VOFITOR-373939 format. One line per field, with one value per residue (C-alpha): x, y, z; residue in three letters. Coordinates in nm, 2 decimals, m for minus. Layout:
<lomis>
x X;...
y Y;...
z Z;...
res Ala;...
</lomis>
This chain:
<lomis>
x m2.50;m2.82;m2.97;m2.88;m3.08;m3.41;m3.32;m3.41;m3.71;m3.85;m3.72;m3.89;m4.23;m4.14;m4.17;m4.40;m4.65;m4.71;m4.76;m5.00;m5.17;m5.22;m5.43;m5.78;m5.90;m5.64;m5.64;m5.89;m5.66;m5.38;m5.01;m4.95;m5.19;m5.10;m4.69;m4.83;m5.00;m4.68;m4.49;m4.72;m4.71;m4.32;m4.24;m4.22;m4.63;m4.63;m4.33;m4.06;m3.83;m3.78;m3.70;m3.68;m3.32;m3.11;m2.99;m3.41;m3.52;m3.32;m3.37;m3.76;m3.76;m3.55;m3.82;m4.10;m3.90;m3.82;m4.21;m4.24;m3.98;m4.17;m4.46;m4.39;m4.24;m4.60;m4.75;m4.85;m5.02;m5.17;m5.35;m5.43;m5.52;m5.79;m6.13;m5.96;m5.74;m6.01;m6.25;m6.02;m5.91;m6.25;m6.33;m6.00;m6.15;m6.47;m6.30;m6.00;m6.31;m6.53;m6.17;m6.14;m6.47;m6.38;m6.08;m6.21;m6.41;m6.18;m5.99;m6.24;m6.35;m5.97;m5.93;m5.62;m5.36;m5.31;m5.62;m5.45;m5.22;m5.44;m5.70;m5.41;m5.40;m5.74;m5.75;m5.45;m5.42;m5.17;m5.10;m4.85;m4.98;m5.29;m5.12;m4.94;m5.28;m5.48;m5.23;m5.25;m5.62;m5.54;m5.74;m5.44;m5.53;m5.94;m6.14;m6.20;m5.85;m5.77;m6.02;m5.92;m5.53;m5.68;m5.81;m5.54;m5.25;m5.40;m5.43;m5.12;m4.96;m5.17;m5.10;m4.73;m4.70;m4.96;m4.72;m4.44;m4.62;m4.80;m4.49;m4.24;m4.05;m4.12;m4.40;m4.20;m4.53;m4.40;m4.11;m4.12;m4.42;m4.21;m3.91;m4.22;m4.29;m3.93;m3.85;m4.17;m4.07;m3.70;m3.82;m4.06;m3.84;m3.53;m3.84;m3.88;m3.52;m3.52;m3.88;m3.66;m3.31;m3.50;m3.46;m3.42;m3.06;m3.08;m3.27;m3.09;m2.78;m2.98;m3.09;m2.73;m2.55;m2.89;m2.68;m2.33;m2.23;m2.22;m2.59;m2.52;m2.84;m2.95;m2.74;m2.76;m3.16;m3.03;m2.82;m3.12;m3.31;m3.08;m3.05;m3.39;m3.50;m3.11;m3.24;m3.56;m3.45;m3.23;m3.51;m3.74;m3.97;m4.11;m3.82;m4.09;m4.15;m3.80;m3.86;m4.17;m4.06;m3.75;m3.97;m4.14;m3.77;m3.67;m3.98;m4.00;m3.71;m3.78;m4.20;m4.24;m3.96;m3.75;m3.58;m3.88;m3.73;m3.51;m3.86;m3.84;m3.53;m3.58;m3.93;m3.76;m3.54;m3.82;m4.11;m3.85;m3.66;m3.69;m4.12;m4.18;m3.90;m4.10;m4.45;m4.35;m4.13;m4.40;m4.62;m4.32;m4.25;m4.66;m4.70;m5.02;m5.02;m5.01;m5.35;m5.58;m5.34;m5.68;m6.01;m5.97;m5.71;m6.00;m6.23;m5.95;m5.87;m6.25;m6.32;m6.00;m6.11;m6.50;m6.35;m6.11;m6.40;m6.63;m6.48;m6.42;m6.77;m6.90;m6.78;m6.93;m7.20;m6.96;m6.88;m7.20;m7.31;m6.88;m6.89;m7.14;m7.37;m7.21;m6.83;m6.88;m6.85;m6.48;m6.39;m6.45;m6.30;m5.99;m5.88;m5.92;m5.64;m5.37;m5.09;m4.71;m4.83;m4.96;m4.66;m4.45;m4.67;m4.76;m4.36;m4.24;m4.57;m4.46;m4.08;m4.16;m4.36;m4.72;m4.90;m4.93;m4.76;m5.12;m5.27;m5.00;m5.08;m5.44;m5.39;m5.17;m5.33;m5.67;m5.43;m5.33;m5.74;m5.79;m5.49;m5.54;m5.95;m6.07;m5.89;m5.96;m6.36;m6.35;m6.27;m6.44;m6.74;m6.56;m6.59;m6.91;m7.10;m7.43;m7.53;m7.57;m7.76;m7.46;m7.30;m7.70;m7.63;m7.29;m7.36;m7.70;m7.51;m7.27;m7.51;m7.68;m7.38;m7.30;m7.65;m7.66;m7.29;m7.49;m7.77;m7.60;m7.32;m7.58;m7.76;m7.44;m7.41;m7.73;m7.68;m7.36;m7.40;m7.47;m7.19;m7.01;m7.12;m7.03;m6.64;m6.72;m6.86;m6.54;m6.31;m6.42;m6.45;m6.07;m5.95;m6.13;m6.01;m5.64;m5.67;m5.81;m5.47;m5.25;m5.40;m5.41
y m0.02;m0.15;0.22;0.38;0.11;0.16;0.58;0.50;0.33;0.61;0.86;0.66;0.68;1.09;1.17;0.89;1.06;1.36;1.21;1.02;1.27;1.42;1.16;1.22;0.92;1.07;1.42;1.49;1.31;1.49;1.40;1.26;1.03;0.86;0.84;0.65;0.40;0.37;0.35;0.07;m0.13;m0.12;m0.19;m0.50;m0.60;m0.56;m0.65;m0.61;m0.38;m0.15;m0.23;m0.05;0.03;0.23;0.51;0.50;0.55;0.84;1.01;0.95;1.09;1.39;1.44;1.43;1.78;1.91;1.89;2.08;2.32;2.40;2.41;2.66;2.86;2.86;3.03;3.32;3.48;3.84;3.61;3.28;3.46;3.61;3.44;3.18;3.07;3.15;2.96;2.68;2.68;2.65;2.34;2.17;2.22;2.08;1.78;1.67;1.62;1.39;1.25;1.22;1.04;0.80;0.71;0.62;0.42;0.22;0.18;0.04;m0.24;m0.34;m0.22;0.07;0.14;0.47;0.65;0.98;0.97;0.78;1.13;1.36;1.16;1.14;1.51;1.62;1.75;1.78;2.13;2.08;1.80;2.05;2.35;2.09;2.00;2.32;2.48;2.18;2.30;2.64;2.70;2.82;3.17;3.21;3.24;2.84;2.77;2.97;2.85;2.49;2.63;2.77;2.46;2.30;2.51;2.47;2.08;2.05;2.26;2.21;1.84;1.87;2.04;1.81;1.49;1.58;1.59;1.32;1.04;1.28;0.91;0.83;1.02;1.33;1.49;1.85;1.86;1.83;2.08;2.34;2.22;2.27;2.59;2.72;2.59;2.77;3.09;3.07;3.01;3.29;3.51;3.43;3.48;3.81;3.95;3.81;3.97;4.31;4.27;4.26;4.50;4.59;4.60;4.25;4.16;4.31;4.10;3.82;3.81;3.93;3.60;3.40;3.41;3.30;2.98;2.87;3.02;3.16;3.18;2.81;2.69;2.95;2.81;2.47;2.55;2.73;2.42;2.18;2.41;2.46;2.07;1.94;2.21;2.11;1.74;1.84;1.99;1.64;1.86;1.61;1.73;1.85;2.10;2.24;2.28;2.43;2.70;2.73;2.78;3.03;3.20;3.21;3.30;3.65;3.70;3.74;3.73;4.08;4.12;4.05;3.80;3.60;3.40;3.23;3.05;2.87;2.79;2.56;2.51;2.30;2.13;1.99;1.91;1.78;1.47;1.55;1.54;1.28;1.01;1.06;0.99;0.74;0.58;0.57;0.38;0.14;0.07;0.03;m0.29;m0.43;m0.74;m0.64;m0.44;m0.72;m0.97;m1.03;m0.94;m0.65;m0.50;m0.50;m0.35;m0.10;0.02;0.08;0.24;0.54;0.56;0.69;0.86;1.06;1.17;1.24;1.43;1.67;1.68;1.73;2.14;2.22;2.42;2.68;2.75;2.82;3.17;3.19;2.93;2.85;2.50;2.32;2.39;2.24;1.85;1.94;2.13;1.84;1.59;1.85;1.90;1.52;1.47;1.36;1.12;1.33;1.32;1.00;0.86;1.00;1.00;0.64;0.54;0.71;0.55;0.21;0.28;0.45;0.08;0.30;0.15;m0.17;m0.27;m0.35;m0.05;0.19;0.01;0.03;0.41;0.47;0.29;0.49;0.82;0.72;0.68;1.04;1.11;0.92;0.92;1.24;1.52;1.37;1.32;1.68;1.84;1.65;1.80;2.13;2.09;2.02;2.34;2.18;1.99;1.58;1.41;1.25;1.57;1.66;1.29;1.41;1.72;1.63;1.39;1.61;1.84;1.57;1.49;1.77;1.91;1.60;1.65;2.06;1.89;1.64;1.93;2.17;1.90;1.76;2.15;2.21;1.94;2.10;2.29;2.69;2.75;2.51;2.69;3.01;2.93;2.78;3.07;3.30;3.05;3.06;3.45;3.46;3.26;3.41;3.76;3.59;3.48;3.81;3.98;3.73;3.79;4.14
z m3.05;m2.96;m2.85;m3.17;m3.35;m3.13;m3.19;m3.54;m3.54;m3.30;m3.55;m3.80;m3.63;m3.56;m3.89;m3.99;m3.77;m3.91;m4.25;m4.14;m3.96;m4.34;m4.43;m4.37;m4.15;m3.90;m3.95;m3.66;m3.44;m3.24;m3.33;m3.02;m3.04;m3.34;m3.19;m2.83;m3.07;m3.32;m3.01;m2.88;m3.20;m3.25;m2.85;m2.65;m2.67;m3.05;m3.29;m3.06;m3.20;m2.93;m2.58;m2.29;m2.13;m1.95;m2.23;m2.40;m2.06;m1.95;m2.28;m2.21;m1.90;m2.05;m2.30;m2.03;m1.86;m2.17;m2.26;m1.94;m1.99;m2.36;m2.13;m1.88;m2.20;m2.38;m2.07;m2.08;m1.78;m2.01;m2.19;m1.89;m1.56;m1.48;m1.56;m1.71;m1.43;m1.20;m1.33;m1.37;m1.00;m0.93;m1.14;m1.01;m0.68;m0.79;m0.98;m0.68;m0.44;m0.57;m0.74;m0.33;m0.28;m0.64;m0.47;m0.16;m0.27;m0.50;m0.22;0.01;m0.29;m0.23;m0.61;m0.57;m0.28;m0.25;m0.28;m0.16;m0.49;m0.74;m0.65;m0.74;m1.04;m1.21;m1.20;m1.33;m1.67;m1.93;m2.03;m2.25;m2.46;m2.47;m2.63;m2.92;m2.96;m2.98;m3.21;m3.42;m3.44;m3.45;m3.15;m2.93;m2.91;m2.90;m2.62;m2.65;m2.60;m2.31;m2.10;m2.20;m2.04;m1.80;m1.65;m1.74;m1.61;m1.18;m1.26;m1.36;m1.14;m0.83;m0.87;m0.91;m0.58;m0.38;m0.47;m0.38;m0.02;m0.08;m0.17;0.08;0.24;0.57;0.63;0.62;0.45;0.70;0.67;0.23;0.28;0.39;0.12;m0.16;m0.03;m0.05;m0.38;m0.52;m0.30;m0.43;m0.79;m0.83;m0.68;m0.91;m1.21;m1.07;m1.06;m1.42;m1.53;m1.37;m1.55;m1.89;m2.14;m2.50;m2.50;m2.38;m2.65;m2.92;m2.77;m2.79;m3.14;m3.20;m2.98;m3.20;m3.50;m3.39;m3.49;m3.07;m3.00;m2.68;m2.58;m2.63;m2.41;m2.14;m2.19;m2.18;m1.81;m1.67;m1.76;m1.63;m1.29;m1.22;m1.24;m0.99;m0.74;m0.78;m0.71;m0.42;m0.24;m0.30;m0.56;m0.88;m1.13;m1.41;m1.14;m1.19;m1.58;m1.54;m1.38;m1.63;m1.88;m1.74;m1.60;m1.99;m2.12;m1.92;m2.01;m2.41;m2.48;m2.62;m2.80;m3.10;m2.89;m2.89;m3.16;m2.88;m2.82;m3.17;m3.13;m2.80;m2.94;m3.22;m3.03;m2.74;m3.08;m3.35;m3.13;m2.73;m2.74;m2.98;m2.85;m2.52;m2.61;m2.88;m2.56;m2.38;m2.58;m2.62;m2.26;m2.16;m2.06;m2.23;m2.06;m1.72;m1.84;m1.96;m1.69;m1.44;m1.43;m1.14;m1.39;m1.67;m1.41;m1.30;m1.63;m1.77;m1.34;m1.42;m1.79;m1.67;m1.39;m1.57;m1.81;m1.48;m1.26;m1.55;m1.63;m1.25;m1.27;m1.61;m1.46;m1.38;m1.73;m1.83;m1.94;m2.05;m2.34;m2.61;m2.45;m2.72;m2.64;m2.31;m2.39;m2.54;m2.24;m2.02;m2.29;m2.33;m1.94;m1.91;m2.14;m1.92;m1.98;m1.85;m1.48;m1.48;m1.61;m1.37;m1.07;m1.11;m1.19;m0.88;m0.65;m0.79;m0.71;m0.31;m0.26;m0.22;m0.54;m0.71;m1.10;m1.16;m1.09;m1.23;m1.59;m1.53;m1.45;m1.82;m2.02;m1.90;m1.98;m2.30;m2.36;m2.26;m2.50;m2.77;m2.79;m2.58;m2.80;m3.13;m3.00;m2.88;m3.20;m3.41;m3.17;m3.21;m3.61;m3.63;m3.79;m3.76;m3.51;m3.55;m3.34;m3.19;m3.09;m2.98;m2.72;m2.62;m2.51;m2.34;m2.13;m2.01;m1.89;m1.74;m1.58;m1.44;m1.33;m1.12;m0.96;m0.87;m0.71;m0.48;m0.42;m0.34;m0.10;0.10;0.21;0.31;0.53;0.69;1.03;0.97;1.08;0.85;0.59;0.66;0.73;0.37;0.22;0.40;0.25;m0.13;m0.05;0.01;m0.20;m0.50;m0.38;m0.33;m0.76;m0.83;m0.66;m0.82;m1.19;m1.19
res Unk;Unk;Unk;Unk;Unk;Unk;Unk;Unk;Unk;Unk;Unk;Unk;Unk;Unk;Unk;Unk;Unk;Unk;Unk;Unk;Unk;Unk;Unk;Unk;Unk;Unk;Unk;Unk;Unk;Unk;Unk;Unk;Unk;Unk;Unk;Unk;Unk;Unk;Unk;Unk;Unk;Unk;Unk;Unk;Unk;Unk;Unk;Unk;Unk;Unk;Unk;Unk;Unk;Unk;Unk;Unk;Unk;Unk;Unk;Unk;Unk;Unk;Unk;Unk;Unk;Unk;Unk;Unk;Unk;Unk;Unk;Unk;Unk;Unk;Unk;Unk;Unk;Unk;Unk;Unk;Unk;Unk;Unk;Unk;Unk;Unk;Unk;Unk;Unk;Unk;Unk;Unk;Unk;Unk;Unk;Unk;Unk;Unk;Unk;Unk;Unk;Unk;Unk;Unk;Unk;Unk;Unk;Unk;Unk;Unk;Unk;Unk;Unk;Unk;Unk;Unk;Unk;Unk;Unk;Unk;Unk;Unk;Unk;Unk;Unk;Unk;Unk;Unk;Unk;Unk;Unk;Unk;Unk;Unk;Unk;Unk;Unk;Unk;Unk;Unk;Unk;Unk;Unk;Unk;Unk;Unk;Unk;Unk;Unk;Unk;Unk;Unk;Unk;Unk;Unk;Unk;Unk;Unk;Unk;Unk;Unk;Unk;Unk;Unk;Unk;Unk;Unk;Unk;Unk;Unk;Unk;Unk;Unk;Unk;Unk;Unk;Unk;Unk;Unk;Unk;Unk;Unk;Unk;Unk;Unk;Unk;Unk;Unk;Unk;Unk;Unk;Unk;Unk;Unk;Unk;Unk;Unk;Unk;Unk;Unk;Unk;Unk;Unk;Unk;Unk;Unk;Unk;Unk;Unk;Unk;Unk;Unk;Unk;Unk;Unk;Unk;Unk;Unk;Unk;Unk;Unk;Unk;Unk;Unk;Unk;Unk;Unk;Unk;Unk;Unk;Unk;Unk;Unk;Unk;Unk;Unk;Unk;Unk;Unk;Unk;Unk;Unk;Unk;Unk;Unk;Unk;Unk;Unk;Unk;Unk;Unk;Unk;Unk;Unk;Unk;Unk;Unk;Unk;Unk;Unk;Unk;Unk;Unk;Unk;Unk;Unk;Unk;Unk;Unk;Unk;Unk;Unk;Unk;Unk;Unk;Unk;Unk;Unk;Unk;Unk;Unk;Unk;Unk;Unk;Unk;Unk;Unk;Unk;Unk;Unk;Unk;Unk;Unk;Unk;Unk;Unk;Unk;Unk;Unk;Unk;Unk;Unk;Unk;Unk;Unk;Unk;Unk;Unk;Unk;Unk;Unk;Unk;Unk;Unk;Unk;Unk;Unk;Unk;Unk;Unk;Unk;Unk;Unk;Unk;Unk;Unk;Unk;Unk;Unk;Unk;Unk;Unk;Unk;Unk;Unk;Unk;Unk;Unk;Unk;Unk;Unk;Unk;Unk;Unk;Unk;Unk;Unk;Unk;Unk;Unk;Unk;Unk;Unk;Unk;Unk;Unk;Unk;Unk;Unk;Unk;Unk;Unk;Unk;Unk;Unk;Unk;Unk;Unk;Unk;Unk;Unk;Unk;Unk;Unk;Unk;Unk;Unk;Unk;Unk;Unk;Unk;Unk;Unk;Unk;Unk;Unk;Unk;Unk;Unk;Unk;Unk;Unk;Unk;Unk;Unk;Unk;Unk;Unk;Unk;Unk;Unk;Unk;Unk;Unk;Unk;Unk;Unk;Unk;Unk;Unk;Unk;Unk;Unk;Unk;Unk;Unk;Unk;Unk;Unk;Unk;Unk;Unk;Unk;Unk;Unk;Unk;Unk;Unk;Unk;Unk;Unk;Unk;Unk;Unk;Unk;Unk;Unk;Unk;Unk;Unk
</lomis>
């Protein structure tokens, strides 16, 4: 069958990518970037060894679902909550505000058709991918990694929830808002109940069951994943929201116990096959001819590449005094890294007639640049022990953009009526108090 031939090619690339990553010239490139590029080489736009079909499309979607499941499993509230999550929330709000302005301008110029959807896509981050990259770079557990993941966690969950409302069919946005709120409430309640039943005895049982041939805890974890995903789909939510919450649900049962070995088994399933398949197939499915089909498509691609980074440079001043100055450009580059949500949301936007195929290709192409080029540059900047002229130049540009955005925001707020400014400050205080209580 042709599907097995395609999966064989994808499996060969999955083996080749980490081997290439051991070569010095590719050492600073994230493995997922190598997988994407190799996927493009074997796809229809390249050698034509792997072509899209229903079987591969399903496996690719399941790989995306599993990526978010693994991200939810990796989410550690104790490490990311507090200041990293609070600053991440503020940074996402600033990025979202600037994204609304940019997408509105592109809409007025006739370059995009769905400004609200584009505004949600631009400030997204790839929490699951960043976990893999930070672990590969050995920076997952340090302070810099926590602040990167704080931004990424908010920038992934916020657009996920809002996208379900924006993409609601027949303009039933209020109805979808209630359904989304219901799903989140039920999901959080389920996670709370699972946390209550957690015990040392249950952990010992999980370890014992992992030692037998049936691997019952892994089967139960997959059932939990598919249950959350199916329920999310029934309520009109994105599938990845359900998989993310499923990962959090499984994690609360085993984190900090002997049963945490379950995490290694589940990670082996994802990182060993499903997640590489998603990235390689995403590279193979990328329609490069559509990206260069017209000057307008090329312009969209360039503008989206700039916008992905620009909206992350704007809130850098929020992190001054918290992170070293030389880490600011790397923070902006890594928090700009996105792909899974861009692929998922553009696919839905095209399927529901809200976005053209050309705009979707430009967004996905720009997102692939953020995954391949931005982290490589970020880790190079982080790994430069002695500041080079290029690193100094990048830092100066990053801070100049952040300062300009802060100046424009301050000028805009100063022009507002006094009552509006008081209301905004009151809203800020209430949001900050809410986040602080949630973190505690």
